[in-house]
C-alpha positions in Angstrom: 105.5 208.4 145.4 104.5 204.9 144.1 105.6 203.3 140.9 102.0 203.6 139.6 101.9 207.2 140.4 105.4 207.9 138.9 104.1 207.9 135.4 101.4 210.3 135.6 100.6 214.0 136.8 100.2 214.4 140.5 96.8 214.7 141.5 95.1 216.7 144.4 94.6 213.3 146.2 98.4 212.6 145.7 98.9 216.0 147.6 96.6 215.1 150.2 98.2 211.7 151.0 101.7 213.0 151.3 100.5 215.8 153.6 98.3 213.5 155.4 95.1 215.6 155.1 91.8 215.2 153.2 91.5 216.3 149.5 89.0 219.0 150.8 91.7 220.3 153.0 94.0 220.6 150.0 91.3 222.4 148.1 90.7 225.0 151.0 94.6 225.7 150.9 94.5 226.1 147.2 91.6 228.5 147.6 93.3 230.5 150.6 90.3 229.5 152.9 90.6 231.2 156.3 89.7 228.3 158.3 93.0 226.5 157.6 95.4 226.3 160.5 99.0 227.8 159.3 101.0 224.5 160.2 98.4 222.7 158.0 98.7 225.1 155.2 102.4 224.9 155.5 102.3 221.0 155.2 100.0 220.9 152.1 102.2 223.8 150.3 105.3 221.6 151.2 103.6 218.4 149.5 102.8 220.4 146.7 106.4 221.5 146.2 107.7 217.9 146.6 105.4 216.5 144.0 105.7 219.7 141.6 102.0 220.0 141.8 100.5 222.9 139.8 102.9 225.3 141.0 101.1 228.3 139.3 98.0 227.4 141.0 99.5 227.1 144.5 101.2 230.3 143.8 97.8 232.0 143.0 96.5 230.6 146.3 99.5 232.1 148.1 98.8 235.4 146.5 95.0 235.7 147.5 93.1 235.6 144.8 91.4 233.3 142.6 91.9 233.9 138.9 87.9 234.3 138.2 88.5 232.7 135.0 86.8 229.9 133.3 88.3 227.8 130.6 86.7 226.7 127.5 88.2 223.9 125.5 86.6 224.1 122.0 86.7 222.1 118.9 85.3 223.5 115.6 84.8 226.7 117.1 84.1 228.4 113.7 80.9 226.6 113.3 77.7 228.3 114.5 76.7 226.1 117.3 80.0 226.1 119.1 80.6 229.8 118.4 77.3 230.8 119.9 77.8 228.7 122.8 81.2 230.4 123.5 79.5 233.8 123.2 76.6 232.7 125.6 79.2 231.2 128.2 81.3 234.4 128.0 78.0 236.6 128.6 77.0 234.5 131.7 80.5 234.3 133.1 80.8 238.2 132.9 77.6 238.7 134.5 79.1 236.8 137.4 82.3 238.6 137.3 84.4 236.0 135.6 86.5 236.0 132.4 86.7 233.4 129.9 89.8 231.8 128.3 89.3 229.7 125.1 91.7 227.1 124.0 90.8 226.0 120.4 91.8 222.1 119.6 91.9 220.5 116.5 89.8 217.2 116.4 92.0 215.4 114.2 95.0 215.9 116.3 94.8 213.7 119.6 97.7 215.5 121.3 95.9 218.8 121.0 93.5 217.9 123.5 95.8 217.5 126.5 97.9 220.5 125.0 94.7 222.4 125.2 94.0 221.4 128.7 97.4 222.0 130.0 97.2 225.6 128.4 94.1 226.3 130.4 95.3 224.9 133.6 98.6 227.0 133.2 96.1 230.0 133.5 94.7 228.7 136.7 91.1 228.4 135.5 88.5 227.8 138.0 86.4 225.5 135.8 86.4 224.0 132.4 83.6 224.0 129.7 84.3 221.4 127.1 82.5 222.1 123.6 83.5 219.1 121.7 80.8 217.8 119.4 83.1 215.0 118.0 82.9 211.7 119.7 86.5 211.0 119.5 87.3 214.3 121.5 85.0 213.4 124.3 86.7 210.1 124.4 89.9 211.5 124.8 88.8 214.1 127.4 87.3 211.3 129.6 90.8 209.6 129.5 92.4 212.9 130.8 92.4 213.8 134.4 90.9 217.3 135.0 91.1 218.3 138.8 88.8 221.4 138.4 85.1 221.5 138.1 84.0 220.8 134.4 81.0 220.4 132.4 80.6 219.1 128.7 78.3 220.8 126.3 76.1 219.1 123.9 77.6 215.8 124.5 77.0 212.1 125.3 79.0 212.3 128.6 77.9 209.3 130.7 78.0 211.6 133.8 74.8 213.5 133.3 75.6 215.8 136.3 78.6 217.2 134.0 76.5 217.8 130.8 74.3 220.7 129.4 72.5 220.0 126.2 69.6 220.7 124.1 67.4 217.9 123.0 68.6 217.5 119.6 66.4 214.2 119.0 63.2 216.2 120.0 64.2 219.1 117.9 64.5 216.8 114.7 61.3 215.3 115.5 59.7 218.8 115.7 61.1 219.5 112.2 60.0 216.3 110.6 56.6 216.1 112.2 55.9 219.6 110.8 56.6 218.5 107.2 54.6 215.4 107.7 51.7 217.3 109.3 51.6 219.4 106.1 51.2 216.4 104.1 54.6 215.5 102.9 55.2 211.8 102.6 58.6 211.8 100.6 61.1 213.5 102.7 64.7 213.5 102.6 67.1 214.2 105.4 70.3 216.2 104.7 72.6 215.1 107.7 75.7 216.6 109.3 79.2 214.8 109.3 78.9 211.4 110.8 81.2 211.7 113.8 79.4 214.8 115.3 77.1 214.0 118.0 74.4 216.6 117.1 74.3 215.3 113.7 73.8 211.6 114.9 71.1 213.1 117.4 69.2 214.9 114.6 69.3 212.0 112.4 67.9 209.8 115.0 65.2 212.2 115.7 64.3 212.4 111.9 64.3 208.5 111.7 62.2 208.0 115.0 59.5 210.5 113.8 59.3 209.1 110.2 58.8 205.6 111.8 56.2 206.8 114.2 54.2 207.8 111.2 55.1 204.5 109.3 56.5 206.5 106.5 59.0 204.9 104.2 62.3 206.9 103.6 65.7 206.6 102.1 69.2 206.6 104.0 70.0 210.2 105.1 72.9 212.1 103.0 75.8 212.8 105.2 76.8 216.3 104.6 79.6 218.7 106.1 77.3 221.6 107.5 78.3 224.0 104.5 76.0 225.9 102.1 78.2 224.5 99.2 77.5 221.0 100.2 73.6 221.7 100.7 73.8 223.2 97.0 75.6 220.4 95.4 73.4 217.9 97.1 70.4 219.8 96.3 71.3 219.9 92.4 72.0 216.0 92.5 68.5 215.2 94.3 66.5 217.4 91.9 67.8 215.6 89.1 65.2 212.9 90.1 62.4 214.9 91.9 61.2 212.0 94.0 60.7 213.9 97.0 58.6 217.1 98.2 60.4 218.1 101.4 63.9 218.0 102.8 64.9 218.4 106.4 68.3 219.9 106.7 70.6 219.3 109.8 71.7 223.0 109.9 70.8 226.2 108.3 73.7 226.6 106.1 73.1 223.4 104.2 69.5 224.6 104.0 70.5 227.8 102.3 72.6 225.8 99.8 69.4 223.8 99.1 67.2 227.0 98.6 69.8 228.1 96.0 69.8 224.8 94.2 65.9 224.7 94.1 65.9 228.5 92.5 68.6 227.4 90.1 66.5 224.6 88.9 63.6 227.0 88.3 61.6 225.8 90.8 59.9 227.4 94.0 60.4 226.8 97.7 57.6 226.1 99.5 55.3 225.6 96.5 57.6 222.7 94.9 59.8 221.7 97.6 59.6 222.4 101.4 62.6 223.0 103.3 63.4 222.9 107.2 66.7 223.8 108.8 68.1 223.6 112.4 69.9 226.3 114.8 68.0 229.5 113.7 71.2 231.3 112.8 70.7 235.1 112.7 70.2 235.4 109.2 67.7 232.5 108.7 64.7 234.9 108.8 66.3 236.8 105.8 66.7 233.8 103.5 64.5 233.8 100.4 62.0 232.5 101.3 62.6 233.1 105.2 63.7 229.8 106.6 61.4 227.5 109.0 63.9 226.1 111.5 64.6 224.8 114.8 65.9 227.2 117.4 68.3 226.4 120.4 68.3 228.8 123.4 72.3 229.2 123.4 71.9 231.9 126.1 70.2 229.5 128.5 73.1 226.8 127.7 75.6 229.3 128.6 73.8 230.2 131.8 73.6 226.6 132.9 77.1 225.8 132.3 78.3 228.8 134.4 75.8 228.0 137.1 77.2 224.3 137.1 80.8 225.4 137.5 80.4 228.5 139.9 77.4 226.9 142.1 78.1 223.2 141.8 74.5 222.9 140.7 75.3 219.8 138.5 75.3 217.4 141.7 72.1 216.2 140.1 71.4 215.6 136.3 69.9 218.7 134.7 67.2 218.3 132.2 68.0 218.9 128.5 66.8 222.1 127.1 63.6 221.9 124.8 64.1 223.5 121.3 61.6 225.5 119.5 60.3 225.1 116.0 60.1 228.4 114.2 57.8 228.3 111.1 58.4 230.8 108.4 57.9 230.8 104.7 60.1 227.9 103.5 57.5 225.2 104.3 53.9 224.8 103.0 51.4 222.0 102.5 52.3 219.4 99.9 50.6 220.3 96.4 48.0 218.0 95.6 47.5 217.0 91.9 
């Protein structure tokens, strides 16, 4: 092995070079393809042993069978969006006869990323879905060699053929336009955490739509996705009452806002209109039922599995279009 290769994990191309075959041939050996000649197979397996290349995956190929497992590397899996995405991937994978193994990583711990990938690779996963809404996690994964098919969910992956996403900017513009068309001109935006890509995209959509209508606005307020933050932000904002509507970057913060409005003795939507984002299962049961933006998580899961199993991601897939769900938390602005 060269000095350059000595300090990194052996790749499928290193095996191919040592065995003097193509990397496609190595892949066929790993998958126990019947077209491989015995002498070629033996040469590739010998190269794998010499390089200590994924011994458990080579053993899997020797045994017969593929693992029929898809790996999911997830950050912030307790949040509604990532959790719903995982559930959708599991449903789509099981419909194709596959299981899903999930490794949860800590976005604040850089070492947990390669550790999570190694954990999934040790289970011989045949493909990988990365659900990492934080920019720093995507950057760390991009620097880590992954030698199975992979797809990123809701990311800004520069390789569009490896990315599946809902158009967050379009969803935010739908929510903001809804309020503007109801006559609101004093609209605040309660945004998500600064390092979340969805939060950044929704903020961008809000500002783009406000600008398109030539409406003045204040800087978005950076939240943390929780109902508690929505409540306390709402109480602070209501001290001044210089707005008639709020677009919240998720439904949980919108729930806190609704609580704050009621505690202030005001009515939603008569005094304040509120729009959320995500359409969590409880959103239709808030009081009042919440106007929000719905994402098709089932379709996201189906597309992820399709890309991994059918290699449908050779060309860029269009982003999914979100849907505005209008309920009772928004109304035309009151005219004095």
